N, C-alpha and C positions, 0 to 999 in steps of 0.2 A: 702763234700769237706774237711772239717776240719780233719775228721778221716783219709782220704786218705793222706793228707799232713803229719800228725803225724806218720802214718805207714812208709811212705817213709823216713822221717827224722830219725826215730829210727833205721830202718833197715840199712840205709847207715852209720849212726854213729856207730852202733854196729859192722858192718863188718870192717869199716876202723879203729875203735878204739879197735878192738879185745875184745869185750865184748859180751859174749853169753847171759848174763842177759838182755842186751839191745836188742839183736836179739830176745830172747824169748818174751820180752815185745812187740816187733813189731809184732810177730806172734799173740799174744793175741789181740793186737789192730786191726789186720787185720779182726778179727771176728766182730769188731764193725761196720765195713763197711757193712758187710752182714746182721748183726743183725738189723741195722737201716733200711735197705731196707725191711727186713722181717716185722718189726714193722709197717713201713709205709704202706706196702701192706695189712697187717692184719687189720689196722685201716680203710683202704679203703673198705675192704670187710665187716667189722663190721657195717659200716654206711649204707649199703644197706638196703632198707626197706623189711619187710616180704613179701613173695609171696606164691604161692600154694605149691611149693616144700619145702620151709622153713617157715612155718607159725609163728614160734617164732623168725624169723629174723636170722641174720648171726653173732650174738654176740660171738659165740664160736670161731670164727676166731681170736679174741683177745687172748683167752687162748691158742690156738694152736700156735700162734706166740710167746707168752711168753715161752711156753714149748720148742720150737725150739731154741730160744735164750739161754735158760738155758742149753740145751743139747750141744749147740755149745761151751759154756764155759767149760763144763765137758770134751768135746773132746779136746779142746785146752790145758786144764790142763794136760791131759794124754800125749799128744805129747810133751809138754814142759818138763815134768818130765823125759821122756825117753831120750830126747836129753841132758838134764842137767846132768843126771847120766853118759852119755857117755863122756861129756866134763870133768866131775870130774875125770874120769879115764885116760884121755889123758892129759899129761903135755902141758902147753902153756904159752905164755907171759901174763903179767898183762895188764889190760885195759888201754886205754889212758885217761889222766886226763880230756880232753875236753868232754868226755861222761857224766861227772857229770853235766856240764852246760846244755847239751841237756835234761837230765832227769829232772832237776829242772824246766825247761821251760814246759816240758810235764806235770809234776805234776800239775802246776798251771792251764794250759789249760783244763786238764781233770776234775779237781775239779770244775771249773766253769761250764763245760758242765753237770757234774753230778747234780749240784744244780738246774740248769735251767730245765733239762729234768725231774728230780724228782718232781719239783713243778708242771709241766704239768701233770705228771702221777697221783699225789695225787689229783689234781683238777678235773680231768676227771674220775678217778677211773679205768683207763686202766691198766690191769696187764702187757700187753706187753710194754707199755711206762715205767712203773716202772721197769720192768726187764732190759730194755735198759739203764735206768738211772744207775742201779746198775752195769751194764756192764762197764759203765764209771768209777764208783767208784772202781771196781776191777782193772781197768787199773791204777788208782792212787796208789792202794796198791802195784801192781806189779812194778810200776816205783819206788816207795819208797824203796821196797825191793832191786831192782837193784842198786839204789843210795847207799844204805848202804853197799851192797856187794862190789861194785866197790871202795867205800871209804876205806873199810877194806883192800882190795887187794892192793891199792896204799899206804896206811899208813903202812901196815905190811911189805911190800917189798917182797923179794925173799922167796918163800915157802908159801905165802898167795894168790897166783894167783887164786886158786880154790874158793876163797870166792865169786867171781863173779858168779860162777856156782852154788854154794850153794844158793845164792840169787835167782837164777832162779828156783831152786827146791822149795824154800819156796814160791815163787810167784805161782808156779804150784799148791801147796796145797791150797793157798788162792783162786785161781781161781776156783778150783774144789769145794771147800766149798761154794762159792757164787753161783755156778751153781746148786748145790744140793738144796741150800736154796731157790732159785728162782723157781726150778722145782716143789716143793711141792704145793705152792698155785695154780700154773697153772693146775696141775693134779687135785687138789681139785675142781676147777671150772669145769673142763671137766667131773668130776665124780658127779657133782651136790651135793657136800658136803654142809651140813647145814652151813649157814654163822654165824657170831659172834652173841652171845646172845643179845647184845645191839640192833641189828637190829630187832630181833624177838620181843623183849620187846617193841620197838617203834611201831611196827606193831600192837601188841596187845593193847597198850594204845590207838592208833588211832581208832581201831575198836570198843573198848568198850566205847569210848567217844560219839558214835552215840546213841541218844535216841532210845530205843526199843531193843537194843542189850543186851541180858541177860547173854550170855556166848559165848566164842569162844573156838575152839579146832582144832586139826590137822592143825596147821599153817605150811605150807611148802613153802620154798623159794629157788629159784635157781638163780644163776647169769649167765647172758649171755652178755659177753662183759662188758659194763659199766652200764648195766641196770639189775634190779631185777624183777622176775616174782613171784607173790605170789598166793598161793592157801590156802584157809582156810574155816572152817565150822563155821557158825554163828547161834546161837540158839536164838529164840525169842518166843513170846507167841504162844502156840499151836493153839489158836483160830484165829490167824491172817489169813486174806484171802490171796490168792495167789498174787493178784496185789499189796497189801500193802507189802508183803514179798519181792516182786521183787523191789519195790521202796526202801525199807530198804537196800537191798543188794547193790543197786546203791549208796546209801549214804555212806555205809561202804567203798566201792571202792573209792569214791571220797575223803573220809577222809584220807585214807591211802596214796593215791597219793599226797594229799595236804601236809601231814606231812612229806613224804619221796619222794622228787622229782625224785630220781633215780629209783623208782618203775615204770616200764613201763606198767604193767597190773596186775589186781587182779581178780582172779576167786573166786566168793563167792558161797558157797553151803549153802542154808538155811535149818535149821532143827527146829523142835519144842523143846522148852526148857522143860526138865524133871528134877525134883528134885531128887538128888541122895539119895539112901537109902529109 
């Protein structure tokens, strides 16, 4: 409801106040409404338990939602840029002073939303929630750009009317850059890119802390939503009987999950330890 109210306020103020930068800001904010719905639906799907059709669960829905939100930002930036260029080429009146008051209020509201949503995204590890948070931050940036553009247009007087439209163009560039930046991690998750080195090192330390583990190799990790799935090879004494090796593998799994609560499952492949060379 907050996003809908802000879109309405900015659009009406932009049309009545003759500010295309504010109208462009309203267009960008309108995507916030849809992105929030997409993120909410993505989280709903992500939380569904694994089944026969999706044995690893529905975690990829989170990454898909994040990618959609990022693409919406890129699309909004393109449309705003096209309209901004058109407005720059067409002479028009300067924006009304009251539009600055509207933008100041919007900047404060959006910054508060950004901080709250980002805190949730960082706490849960959800790419979609983090993308939605940065969507709010991009709104802060575009509103700030519009504020500066309108202020210049009003301060400069006749001949400076297009400063408002140039502000919209700058906002479009910022929105597009944010969209591209958010798209990359979402695509990385969808393509099962290897996560950060710190996570792999933590997994290795946890596995090697189990008595009987002599060496580990082929550690593979993929992220599904807010959880990680780990595959690794564990080497132990060649003379160890199968039952003991099975128990050791279970201990390795437990140690990793205890050290890293976001790890949902661990697949351990037991191998005999062989000295190199």
